[in-house]
C-alpha positions as CSV (number, residue, x, y, z in Angstrom):
1,M,95.4,54.5,-27.1
2,T,92.3,52.3,-27.2
3,R,89.4,54.2,-26.6
4,Q,88.1,56.3,-30.1
5,P,89.7,60.1,-29.4
6,E,86.7,62.5,-28.9
7,S,88.9,65.3,-29.6
8,V,89.5,64.4,-33.4
9,D,85.9,66.7,-35.0
10,Q,84.0,64.4,-36.8
11,S,80.8,65.9,-36.1
12,D,79.9,66.0,-40.0
13,R,80.2,62.3,-40.0
14,I,77.4,59.7,-39.8
15,V,79.4,57.2,-38.9
16,P,83.0,58.0,-37.4
17,I,86.1,56.4,-38.5
18,N,87.1,54.4,-36.0
19,L,90.7,55.9,-34.5
20,R,91.2,53.0,-31.6
21,Q,94.6,52.5,-32.1
22,S,95.2,48.0,-31.6
23,G,98.1,47.7,-33.8
24,R,98.8,44.6,-36.0
25,T,96.6,42.5,-34.0
26,P,98.1,39.8,-36.1
27,T,95.1,36.6,-36.9
28,E,94.9,34.4,-39.7
29,L,93.0,34.9,-42.8
30,L,90.4,32.1,-43.4
31,I,89.7,31.1,-47.1
32,S,85.8,30.1,-47.6
33,T,83.9,30.1,-50.5
34,R,82.1,33.8,-48.8
35,V,85.1,35.3,-50.6
36,R,85.7,34.8,-54.1
37,K,88.6,33.6,-55.4
38,S,89.9,35.3,-58.5
39,P,90.9,33.3,-61.7
40,Y,94.6,34.4,-61.2
41,W,94.3,33.5,-57.3
42,H,96.0,30.0,-57.7
43,L,98.8,31.9,-59.9
44,S,99.1,34.5,-56.8
45,H,100.0,31.8,-54.5
46,E,102.2,29.9,-57.0
47,A,103.7,33.1,-57.4
48,G,104.6,33.1,-53.8
49,C,102.2,35.2,-52.6
50,W,102.1,34.9,-48.2
51,R,99.4,37.5,-47.3
52,A,96.0,38.9,-49.0
53,T,93.4,41.0,-47.8
54,V,89.6,41.4,-49.0
55,Y,88.8,43.7,-52.1
56,N,85.5,43.5,-53.8
57,R,84.8,40.4,-52.3
58,I,87.5,39.1,-53.3
59,Y,91.1,37.5,-51.6
60,H,93.9,40.2,-53.2
61,P,97.1,39.3,-52.1
62,R,98.8,42.1,-50.5
63,G,102.8,40.6,-50.5
64,Y,104.6,38.5,-52.3
65,V,108.4,39.6,-51.0
66,R,108.5,38.0,-47.4
67,P,110.0,40.4,-45.1
68,E,113.6,38.2,-44.1
69,D,114.0,38.8,-48.0
70,G,113.4,42.1,-47.9
71,G,109.8,42.8,-48.2
72,A,107.9,45.5,-49.3
73,A,111.4,47.9,-50.1
74,A,111.9,44.4,-52.8
75,E,108.7,45.0,-54.3
76,Y,109.3,49.0,-54.4
77,E,112.8,48.3,-56.4
78,A,111.2,46.1,-59.1
79,L,108.2,48.8,-59.5
80,T,110.6,51.7,-59.5
81,R,113.5,50.3,-61.6
82,H,112.7,47.9,-64.0
83,V,108.7,46.0,-64.0
84,T,106.3,44.5,-62.0
85,M,102.7,42.9,-62.8
86,W,100.0,42.9,-60.3
87,N,96.8,40.9,-59.6
88,V,93.7,43.5,-59.6
89,A,91.3,40.9,-60.3
90,V,89.4,42.8,-57.6
91,E,88.3,46.1,-60.2
92,R,85.8,44.2,-60.9
93,Q,84.2,45.1,-63.8
94,I,80.5,46.4,-64.3
95,R,78.9,46.9,-67.9
96,V,76.7,49.1,-68.6
97,K,75.6,48.7,-72.7
98,G,72.8,49.9,-74.1
99,P,71.1,52.6,-77.0
100,D,71.3,55.0,-73.6
101,A,74.5,54.1,-71.9
102,E,76.2,57.0,-73.2
103,R,73.0,58.9,-71.3
104,F,72.5,56.3,-67.9
105,T,76.8,56.8,-67.4
106,D,76.6,60.5,-67.8
107,Y,73.6,60.7,-65.2
108,V,75.5,58.4,-62.7
109,I,79.1,60.3,-62.4
110,T,80.5,64.3,-62.0
111,R,82.7,64.4,-65.0
112,D,80.8,64.7,-68.7
113,A,80.7,61.0,-70.1
114,T,80.0,62.8,-73.7
115,R,83.4,64.2,-74.2
116,I,85.4,60.9,-73.7
117,E,85.4,58.9,-76.7
118,P,84.9,54.9,-77.5
119,M,88.5,53.7,-76.9
120,H,89.2,55.7,-74.5
121,A,88.5,55.7,-70.4
122,K,88.9,58.1,-67.6
123,Y,89.3,58.6,-63.9
124,V,85.9,59.0,-62.7
125,I,83.4,59.1,-59.3
126,L,80.0,58.3,-58.4
127,C,78.3,60.2,-55.1
128,N,75.4,59.9,-54.0
129,E,72.9,62.7,-53.5
130,R,74.6,63.8,-50.6
131,G,77.7,64.4,-52.8
132,G,79.5,61.4,-51.2
133,I,82.1,58.8,-52.6
134,L,80.2,56.1,-53.7
135,N,83.1,54.6,-55.8
136,D,86.5,56.1,-58.3
137,P,86.8,53.9,-61.0
138,V,88.6,54.0,-64.5
139,L,85.6,54.4,-67.1
140,L,86.6,52.5,-69.7
141,R,84.5,52.9,-73.1
142,I,84.6,50.2,-75.1
143,A,82.1,51.7,-78.0
144,E,79.6,54.4,-78.8
145,D,77.2,51.8,-76.7
146,E,79.5,50.0,-73.8
147,F,81.4,50.8,-71.0
148,W,83.0,48.9,-68.3
149,F,83.4,51.0,-64.5
150,S,86.5,49.2,-63.6
151,L,86.1,49.4,-59.6
152,A,87.6,50.8,-56.8
153,D,86.3,48.6,-53.5
154,S,82.7,49.3,-52.8
155,D,80.0,47.6,-55.2
156,I,78.6,49.9,-57.0
157,L,77.1,46.9,-59.4
158,F,73.8,47.2,-57.0
159,W,73.7,50.8,-56.8
160,L,74.0,51.0,-60.7
161,Q,70.7,49.0,-61.5
162,G,69.0,50.3,-58.5
163,V,69.6,53.6,-59.7
164,N,68.1,52.2,-63.2
165,V,64.5,50.5,-61.4
166,G,63.7,54.1,-60.9
167,M,64.8,56.0,-64.4
168,K,64.2,53.3,-66.9
169,M,66.7,53.4,-69.3
170,D,67.8,50.7,-72.1
171,V,71.1,49.4,-70.9
172,E,71.9,46.5,-69.6
173,I,73.8,46.5,-66.4
174,D,76.2,43.5,-65.0
175,E,79.5,42.1,-64.6
176,I,81.3,40.5,-66.8
177,D,83.8,37.9,-67.1
178,V,86.7,40.7,-67.4
179,C,89.8,40.5,-65.0
180,P,92.5,42.7,-65.1
181,V,96.2,42.5,-64.2
182,Q,98.4,45.1,-63.7
183,I,101.9,46.1,-65.6
184,Q,103.4,48.5,-64.0
185,G,107.0,50.5,-64.0
186,P,109.9,51.9,-66.2
187,K,109.6,48.9,-68.5
188,S,106.8,48.3,-69.0
189,L,106.2,50.1,-72.5
190,D,108.9,47.6,-73.6
191,L,107.2,44.5,-72.3
192,M,104.0,45.1,-74.1
193,A,105.5,46.0,-77.1
194,D,106.9,42.7,-76.4
195,L,104.1,40.9,-76.2
196,V,101.3,42.6,-78.7
197,G,103.3,44.7,-81.2
198,D,105.1,48.4,-81.7
199,G,101.5,49.8,-82.2
200,I,100.7,49.9,-78.2
201,R,103.5,53.0,-78.5
202,D,101.1,54.7,-79.8
203,I,98.5,54.3,-77.2
204,P,98.2,57.3,-75.5
205,Y,97.5,58.1,-71.4
206,Y,93.9,56.4,-70.7
207,G,93.9,55.6,-74.3
208,L,92.6,51.5,-74.9
209,M,93.6,48.9,-77.5
210,E,91.5,45.6,-78.2
211,T,94.2,42.5,-79.4
212,E,94.9,39.3,-78.6
213,I,98.3,37.6,-76.0
214,A,99.0,34.3,-76.5
215,G,95.1,34.0,-78.4
216,C,93.3,35.2,-75.1
217,R,91.1,38.0,-76.2
218,V,92.5,41.4,-74.3
219,V,91.4,45.9,-73.6
220,I,94.9,46.8,-73.4
221,S,94.9,50.8,-71.7
222,Q,97.8,53.3,-70.7
223,S,96.7,53.8,-66.8
224,G,97.3,52.3,-63.2
225,F,97.8,52.9,-59.8
226,S,101.8,53.5,-59.0
227,G,102.7,56.9,-60.5
228,E,104.6,55.2,-63.0
229,K,104.4,54.4,-66.4
230,G,102.0,51.3,-66.6
231,Y,98.9,49.9,-68.7
232,E,96.6,47.4,-67.6
233,I,95.7,44.3,-69.3
234,Y,91.8,43.2,-69.1
235,L,90.7,39.7,-69.9
236,R,87.9,38.7,-72.0
237,D,86.5,35.5,-70.5
238,A,88.5,35.3,-68.1
239,T,87.5,32.1,-65.8
240,R,88.8,29.9,-68.5
241,H,91.4,32.0,-70.0
242,A,93.7,33.1,-66.6
243,E,96.4,31.0,-66.9
244,K,97.5,31.4,-70.6
245,L,97.8,34.7,-70.1
246,W,99.0,35.0,-67.1
247,Y,102.5,32.6,-68.2
248,A,102.8,34.8,-71.5
249,V,103.2,38.1,-69.8
250,L,105.7,35.9,-67.4
251,E,107.6,34.4,-70.5
252,A,108.0,37.7,-72.5
253,G,109.3,39.4,-68.9
254,K,112.2,37.5,-68.1
255,A,114.1,39.3,-70.5
256,H,112.9,42.9,-68.9
257,Q,113.2,41.5,-64.6
258,L,109.8,41.3,-64.0
259,M,108.6,40.7,-60.9
260,V,104.9,39.7,-59.5
261,I,104.1,41.7,-56.2
262,A,101.2,43.7,-54.5
263,P,100.2,46.9,-55.6
264,G,102.6,49.6,-55.4
265,H,101.1,51.5,-52.1
266,Q,104.5,53.2,-51.1
267,R,104.6,54.5,-55.0
268,R,101.1,55.1,-55.0
269,I,101.3,57.5,-51.6
270,Q,103.7,59.3,-53.9
271,A,101.7,60.4,-56.2
272,G,98.6,61.1,-54.5
273,I,96.8,58.7,-55.7
274,L,94.1,57.9,-53.1
275,S,92.5,54.5,-52.1
276,W,88.7,54.2,-51.5
277,G,88.2,52.8,-47.9
278,Q,91.2,54.0,-46.8
279,D,92.1,57.5,-48.0
280,I,88.0,58.3,-49.1
281,D,85.0,56.9,-48.8
282,H,80.8,57.3,-49.2
283,E,80.9,60.4,-46.5
284,T,84.0,61.9,-47.8
285,V,82.9,64.7,-50.4
286,P,85.7,65.6,-53.3
287,F,86.1,69.0,-51.7
288,Q,87.6,67.2,-48.6
289,C,90.3,64.9,-50.8
290,N,91.8,67.0,-54.2
291,L,89.4,65.8,-56.1
292,A,87.9,68.8,-56.9
293,Y,88.6,69.0,-60.4
294,Q,86.1,65.7,-60.3
295,V,83.1,68.5,-59.8
296,P,82.7,70.8,-63.6
297,R,81.5,73.9,-63.2
298,K,80.7,73.6,-66.3
299,K,78.0,70.3,-67.6
300,S,75.2,70.4,-69.5
301,G,73.6,67.4,-68.0
302,D,72.0,66.3,-64.5
303,Y,73.8,63.9,-62.1
304,I,73.4,62.4,-59.3
305,G,74.8,64.6,-56.3
306,R,75.2,67.6,-58.3
307,A,72.8,69.6,-56.2
308,A,74.6,69.3,-53.4
309,L,77.9,69.2,-55.0
310,E,77.1,72.4,-56.2
311,R,75.7,74.2,-52.8
312,M,78.8,73.1,-51.2
313,R,80.7,75.0,-53.4
314,E,79.1,77.5,-53.5
315,E,79.2,77.5,-49.5
316,I,83.5,77.3,-49.5
317,D,83.4,80.5,-51.9
318,A,81.9,82.3,-49.6
319,G,84.2,81.1,-46.8
320,R,82.2,78.7,-45.0
321,P,82.8,75.0,-45.9
322,P,80.5,72.8,-44.8
323,F,83.5,70.1,-43.6
324,S,85.4,70.2,-40.1
325,M,88.5,67.7,-41.8
326,V,90.4,68.3,-45.2
327,M,93.0,65.9,-46.3
328,A,96.7,66.7,-46.6
329,G,99.9,65.8,-47.4
330,M,103.2,65.7,-44.4
331,T,106.0,65.0,-44.2
332,L,106.7,63.2,-40.8
333,G,109.5,62.3,-38.6
334,G,110.0,59.0,-37.3
335,K,111.9,55.9,-37.9
336,P,111.6,54.6,-42.0
337,I,107.6,53.3,-41.9
338,D,107.9,50.3,-44.0
339,D,104.4,48.8,-44.3
340,Y,101.3,49.4,-44.1
341,A,99.8,51.3,-41.5
342,P,97.5,48.5,-39.4
343,D,95.0,52.2,-37.8
344,F,94.6,55.8,-38.7
345,W,97.6,57.1,-36.7
346,L,96.8,60.3,-35.2
347,V,98.3,64.2,-35.5
348,S,97.5,66.7,-33.4
349,D,98.8,69.8,-33.5
350,A,102.5,71.3,-33.0
351,D,102.3,70.9,-29.4
352,G,101.6,67.5,-28.8
353,G,98.2,67.9,-27.4
354,D,95.0,66.1,-27.8
355,P,94.4,64.5,-31.3
356,I,92.9,67.1,-34.1
357,G,93.2,64.4,-36.8
358,Y,94.4,61.1,-38.2
359,L,97.1,59.8,-41.1
360,T,95.4,57.6,-44.0
361,S,98.1,56.5,-46.6
362,P,101.6,56.6,-44.7
363,W,104.7,54.9,-45.7
364,H,108.8,55.8,-46.1
365,A,109.9,57.8,-49.7
366,P,113.4,56.1,-50.5
367,E,113.9,59.2,-52.9
368,L,112.9,62.2,-50.7
369,G,114.7,60.0,-47.5
370,T,111.5,60.8,-45.1
371,N,108.3,59.2,-43.6
372,I,105.4,60.7,-46.1
373,A,101.9,60.6,-45.7
374,M,98.4,61.3,-46.9
375,G,95.6,62.2,-43.6
376,Y,92.7,64.6,-42.5
377,V,93.8,67.8,-40.3
378,P,91.2,70.4,-39.9
379,V,90.3,72.9,-42.6
380,A,92.3,76.0,-40.4
381,K,95.4,73.3,-40.0
382,A,96.0,72.4,-43.9
383,A,97.8,75.7,-45.3
384,I,101.3,74.4,-46.8
385,G,103.8,74.6,-43.9
386,T,101.5,74.3,-41.1
387,E,103.8,72.4,-38.1
388,L,102.0,69.4,-36.7
389,T,103.1,65.9,-34.3
390,V,102.1,62.5,-34.9
391,W,101.6,59.5,-33.1
392,L,103.6,56.6,-34.6
393,P,103.8,53.3,-32.6
394,D,107.0,52.4,-31.1
395,E,108.0,50.6,-34.0
396,Y,108.2,54.1,-36.2
397,A,108.7,56.4,-33.5
398,S,111.9,58.3,-32.9
399,E,111.2,58.2,-29.4
400,P,108.4,55.3,-28.2
401,G,105.5,57.1,-26.2
402,M,106.5,60.2,-27.8
403,P,105.2,62.8,-30.7
404,D,107.4,63.2,-33.9
405,R,107.1,66.0,-35.9
406,A,104.9,66.5,-39.2
407,E,104.4,69.4,-41.5
408,V,102.0,70.3,-44.1
409,C,103.6,69.7,-47.6
410,E,102.3,69.7,-51.3
411,V,100.8,66.7,-53.1
412,P,102.0,64.8,-54.8
413,F,105.2,64.1,-53.1
414,R,106.6,62.7,-56.3
415,P,105.7,64.2,-59.9
416,S,104.1,60.4,-62.1
417,V,105.0,60.0,-65.4
418,N,101.3,61.3,-66.1
419,P,100.2,64.0,-64.3
420,S,96.2,63.7,-63.1
421,A,94.0,66.1,-64.9
422,R,94.4,68.7,-61.0
423,E,98.5,68.6,-61.5
424,V,98.4,69.7,-65.1
425,A,95.9,72.4,-64.5
426,R,98.2,74.0,-61.0
427,A,100.9,73.3,-63.9
428,R,99.1,76.0,-66.2
429,G,98.1,78.1,-63.6
430,E,94.4,76.9,-64.2
431,D,91.6,76.2,-62.7
432,A,91.1,72.4,-62.4
433,T,87.5,72.6,-60.9
434,V,86.3,73.6,-64.6
């Protein structure tokens, strides 16, 4: 299908998701100075990076092991059995610093910034005045008067600076020369202990630590984008010290079977971790995508989007959700999906009629023995156990040109080493939106 399907209800969006099924349509990536090379770019190339995309206007490695040598499956095995390093310098660091840093940060995020202690971090969202999600960064509180927004794939620097044009709070808002790498996998703690000492073993989930690696100043957080045990190393003055840090990690990693890989999207899908621009965007509201827990029922201070989000919650509680589609987890039939999907593959009712929804993040889950996906379906089709069909491309379809079965299921698909606040609250039988 190369035309845009009109049967998928996108009436609540200003710009519909492009659902044309154009396939992989391979093209060569142009390397030019209009897109930034991170300080680790040449090191990723040296490590075997053979394909890349653009994320936050920075070249982003998305493959090291070539398909003929095992491809993404080999990288997944390293992530889930050993330990891996990812070049994630695309997570631009936006620093808010000054006497009003806490007050300003609290105003631009939905969660309560006053409850984040120095040297701790939280996963947060920033919304516009309509309640649309502008970004879902990890927010690091370095000091009483200093926060770092570790960004997903949307440019928040200009938004934050623009907000303060009107607010005139006493803060400086700048991108800083700090670039992270992620250390992810079951052996990540032992590797980190070799790098910085056993003190790292006492760092809690989303806890921070300031230290040095190979003489380079770093901030370390216990966090990551994989669902596995993991850490992020934020290198200060990264433009000067990238090689020192990179090679120090490689050397220490030899004892732990470290592999440099692309971000583990296969595993993050299993954990239900969202990818901005793929699963959510500025026209997605938290109540559509399992992020209702990010919208507190009690927060003393005002924040951008509060009025719209509270109005939506009232409409939802009254049985009148102000949107047509919601995110759902699904198990899928078909052959094992072994790479990134080039299109938002379409979803139909159980009878395989006209499309009513679309997948955003599909992949095969080896431990579950099935394909899984996150995607959007009509509100009435989102109940656990609902039977649907999915139109996979011929390379993955059980029968070319025919739909495969799909069924709505719980998210996450597999437990994470560090469960989210939503998962913890659900396990306790509590309301995760308080």
